[in-house]
N, C-alpha and C positions, 0 to 999 in steps of 0.2 A: 295394039301391044296387049299381050297376056296378063290375066290379072295374076298377081302373087295367088300363090296356092294356099289352102288352108293352114297349113301348117306355120308356112310364115308368117302370115297373119296373126296367128293365135300366138307364136314367140314373139312377135314384137309386142303384142298385149300384153303379155306377161312381162316383158321387160321394162315397158313403161308405164305399168299398172303397177310396180314396184318399186317406183321412185316416186316418194312423196311430194319432191318438187313439181312432178307433173299430174300425178294422179293420187287423190285423196280416198280411199275408202272404195263406195258404190260410185264416185263422180265421175264425170267424164265417158266417153263413148266413141264406137268407130263403127264404119260402115263399109260395105262395098256392093257395087252393083254387079250381076251374074246375070246376062240378060235382061228379063222382065221381072228378076227377083232381087229384092235387096235385102242382104244379110245387115243385121243391125244389133248391136248389143240390148240384151234385156234388160227391162227396167229394176234397179236393184242388184245386178248383178257388179262381180268386181271384175275388171280387167285383168286384176293379176292372178286370176284363177283360170285363165283363158285356156292355159294347156292341161288342167287338171277336171275340168267341166265344161257343159255345154254352156256357154254364157250366150249364144246368140240365138236369134230368131228369123226366121225367112218370112219375107211379106210381099203381098203383090204391088210390085213399084208401079206397073199401069194404072191400075186402079185409084192408086195413091196421087200420081200426077194428073189423072181425069178429075179428080175432086178437085185439087189444087186449082186446076184451069178455069173451074167453075167458081172460084173464090171461095172454095169452103175450106177451110183449116181447124175447124174443130170435129173432127172425123175420129169415129172409133176406130183404130188399126187393131186386127187381129193376126196373127200368124198362121202363114198358110198350112202347116202341120197341126197336128195335136199337142197343144202344151200346155201346161200350167203356168208358164213364163209370158208375160205379157212385153211388147215391144217397148224399146224407150222412149220416154216421152218427147225426145228431140228428132221421132223417127221421122216427122214431114219434112223439118230441117235437110236433114241426109238425103231424102228423096230428091228433095226439087235442086239441090247442087248437083251442077254437070258434072263432076269429077266421079271418076270409076271409084275412088277410095278419099273418104271424108273421116277428120280426126277432130275430134272435138274436145277440151281438155282444160282444166283449170289450173293452168302453170302458174305456180307461185311467182316467179319473178315478174310476170306480166300482169298477173291479177293485182300485185302491189301498186302498178301503175294504173289498171283498169277502174280502182275504186276512189281514183282522184277525179276531180270535178274536172280540170284539164286535162284529160287522160287522152285527148285525140292531139293535142298540142305536143307532150311529152313523147309519146309513140313515134309522132311524126320525125322527131329530133334524129331517131335510129333507124328507123325505115328506108327513109330517103324514097326513090322510085325505085328501089330494087325488087319490088313485087306490086301485081297490082293488087291493092288493099281498100278495104271498107270499113267503116265505123258505125255501129248502133248504140244508140243510149239505151240505157236499161228498158228491157221489155220481159214481161213475164214467160218463163219457158214454156214450151209447148206452142200452142196455136200463134199467141202474139209474137212470140219470137219468131215462129216460122213464116208467119204474114211479112213481118219486117225484111227478113231475108229474102223472100220472094221480089219484094221490091228493089232491095238492093241488086239481086241477077236482073232484074229489068232493064235497071240501069248500066249495069256493068257485068254482061254477062263473062266477061273473063276473070272476075275476082278469085283470088286465090285464098285470100285469108280475109278473115273477118272477126274484127276485137268488138266483143262485147262487153260495154260498160257494166261495172259491179258482176262480173258475170266469167267470162274465159276466151277461148280464142278458136276458132275454126280454121280447120287448114284442108284444102282438098288437092288432090294430085293424082298422078297415073298409077303410082305403085309405092309401096311402101319406102323405096328409097327416097323418093322426090320427097314425101311429106316429111321423113325424119330429116332429110338435108334442109329444109326451110326451119323447121322448129329448132333444130340445132344452131342455125345460123343467127336465128331471132336471139336465141338466149345469148349467144356469144358476144353480140352487139349490146343486151342489157348489162351482161357480165361486166361490161367496160363503163357502162354507165350507172351502175349500182354498186358498184364495189367500195365497202365501206368496211369499217369495222365493227361488228354486232358487238353491243356492250351486254355480252352475254357473262353468269354465271353458272357453272356446276352444280346445281344443288342437289345435296345427298338426301334424296327424300326419306331415307330410312332414319334419319337425326330429327325429322320433324315433329312437334310435339303431335301426340295422339286426339283424335277428335272422334266422340263415342258416334256410330252409324256412319262413319267415313274413313277414307284411308287417302292418304296423301298420293297423287298421281304419280305413275312408275315413269317420268321422264324428267332428267335433269334440268332440260333447258327450260320448258312450259313452263315452270315455276316462277321464272323472270316475269310472267305476266302480273306477279302478286310482288316482288321484287322491286323490279325495274319502274320509277315512278312515270316515266313516260311511257311505257309499254302499260302500264296499271292505268294512266289516264285513257287511253285508247280503250282497254277492256272496258271500263267504265261507260264513257261516251260515245265510242264509234264501235259498238257492236253488231250492228246489223249491217254489214259489208257486202253481203252475196249471198243468192237462195241458199245453198248447200249448208251454209253456216246457221241460217235461221232455221232451217228445215229440220236440222239434226241436232241444236244445241238451241233453238226456241229464240223468243222476241229480246231477252234481255238477259243480262248479266248478272250475278249477285256476287257483288262485292262488299265487304265488310272490312272497317278500318282497324277491326280486333276481334277475337275471338269471342269476347264480351258481347259486342254488336251482334255478331252472330246468333248466339244461345239467346239473346233477349228477343230474338225477331222469332215468331211463329212460323215463319216459312224454313221448309228443308229442302229445297231443291235438290237434284242428283250432281252439280256442278257448282262449287264456290270458292271465291277467291278471297284471301284473307290478307289482307295488304300488311306487305314486311315479312309474312311467315311463308304462305306457299298455296298452291293451288289442292284441292281436297275433292272427291269422289265418291259416289254412292256405290253401292256394289251392282246397283242399276245400268250403271253408266258402261255402254257396250263399246266394241271395237270400232264402230262406225261413227260412233261419237269421240270416241277419242282418236280417230284419223281427222276429223274435222277440227278438233280442236289444235291438233298438231298443226293444220294447215292455216288456221287463224293466227298464230304465234308466229308460222314462217312469214307470213305476209306482215305483219307489223313489224317484223324487227325491219323489214325491208322498207317502208315506207320512210320518205324522205322528209326532213324536218321542215315545218312550214307547209306541208302539202294540206290542201283544201278537200278533203275526203266528201265522197257524195253517200251519204246514209240512205238506207232503204226505208220509208217512212212506213207508219201505221197501216194504210190502204195497202200497199205493197206486200207489206208481211202477212194479214190477214188472208190475202189471195193466195199466198201461199201454203199457209197451216192449214187454212179449210178446205186444200184441195185433195180431193180423192186420189188423184193420181200420185201424189205427194207421199200420201198416209202409207199408199202402197208400196212405194219405194221404201220409207224407211220402216217397215216390217219387214221387208225381204233384204234388207241390206246388213242386217244386224250380224 
């Protein structure tokens, strides 16, 4: 089968990258194999920019697979052409999957299930035997996850969908149409399962009280994280749910019961939640962080009442925040 042309792939990346329910900021990536070359999104680039910028880099596929064959997963991968861009953290994952095209995204509707302790049981209720699927309990992105995916492939060579706990979904296919069909089919099943009336208010941030050094977030929905008691509790207790959230927004949330509580604190974080008032940000809070905050909100409102959530622990968070590869991605994703 002839691989989709570059223009079609770029167009798809722009479309899916512009849908915040599929892709948030610099999160997610896509790749395709062209003989012995793997084209993969560069770290820190946005899929939504695919039609306007060169967001992909080429990698020697044969070299990567030879090293993986020798059980080497912590390898430094450079692009074939001279470039200041680095291949995605997940390049090895894309290389070892046998499919022509591989899509890895943090789709909101799916992520709302993946953050649950019993994510396998929940997801299996709407997948049935429709696809060859596998599940991977949380692994650190990069080498650890690539190794786990390699083990999955050894056991299930025809696997087409891999669900990653507290992370996202990987879909493999021969072309864009196949991948898109699988994704939309999954989402349609979830819509039927997840259908509920979200308890949202549209908050007019222009009417919120002023706070020196901060401004109300310009998103009428996200303020519900401070207004709605259930959402506020999640924000306070269940902050560390998946890697991109921690990487861009930090290990903990800064929640305050009142302005007085905040002002009496010596801390001045870039993002604060004032209970029953709203969400405030500093001027340093960038677009990548805003995208991840919106993602958190969209996940939280879809979590079913009574769900047991799987929170990333301190050791996992330390591994993410002290990782040079993630520091690079943060810097290039702004």
